[in-house]
C-alpha positions in Angstrom: -2.9 -34.9 -2.7 -1.9 -37.8 -0.5 0.4 -35.8 1.8 -0.2 -35.5 5.5 -0.3 -32.1 7.1 0.3 -30.8 10.7 -0.8 -27.6 12.4 1.5 -25.8 14.7 -0.3 -23.5 17.1 2.0 -20.9 18.5 0.4 -19.5 21.7 2.6 -16.5 22.6 2.5 -15.1 19.1 -1.2 -15.9 18.4 -0.4 -17.8 15.2 -1.2 -21.1 13.6 0.8 -22.6 10.7 -0.1 -25.5 8.4 2.9 -27.7 7.5 3.6 -30.7 5.3 4.7 -33.6 7.5 8.0 -33.8 5.7 8.8 -30.0 6.3 12.0 -29.6 8.3 10.2 -27.3 10.6 7.5 -29.9 11.2 9.3 -33.2 11.1 5.9 -35.1 11.3 4.8 -33.1 14.4 8.1 -33.3 16.3 9.3 -29.9 15.3 12.9 -28.9 14.8 14.1 -29.7 18.3 12.7 -33.2 18.9 14.6 -33.6 22.2 13.3 -30.3 23.8 9.9 -29.4 25.1 8.4 -26.6 23.2 6.8 -24.1 25.6 5.6 -21.9 22.8 2.9 -24.1 21.3 1.8 -27.5 20.2 1.6 -29.7 17.1 -1.8 -31.1 16.0 -2.2 -33.8 13.4 -1.6 -35.6 11.2 -4.5 -34.5 8.9 -5.4 -34.4 5.3 -5.0 -30.9 3.8 -8.7 -29.9 4.2 -8.8 -31.0 7.8 -5.5 -29.2 8.6 -6.9 -26.0 7.2 -10.1 -26.3 9.3 -8.1 -27.1 12.5 -5.9 -24.0 11.8 -8.9 -21.8 11.2 -10.6 -23.0 14.3 -7.5 -22.5 16.5 -8.7 -19.0 17.4 -5.4 -17.5 16.5 -5.0 -14.0 15.0 -2.7 -15.1 12.2 -3.4 -18.3 10.3 -1.2 -19.3 7.4 0.8 -21.8 5.5 4.4 -22.3 6.6 6.5 -20.3 4.0 8.7 -23.4 3.2 5.6 -25.5 2.6 3.8 -23.0 0.5 6.8 -22.8 -1.9 7.0 -26.6 -2.0 3.4 -26.8 -2.8 3.7 -24.1 -5.5 1.3 -21.8 -3.7 1.4 -18.0 -4.3 1.9 -16.7 -0.8 1.1 -18.1 2.6 -2.5 -17.1 3.2 -5.0 -19.9 3.9 
């Protein structure tokens, strides 16, 4: 797959999510509120799918999963990585 992927690391909620770059939640690592600073976390990427999974798993977060929108778009059964 030639898509690019981003990882959102949410600090307060101890979560990391893998997103497709074109996901409305990701917006190529700009998030949904491009004009506002996000104090909850950070975007890392872009990566290929394999590297994005590694970055998410190495984030040290308790919950690591696919974005639910992206998992449906990719035809995955659930959001687990």
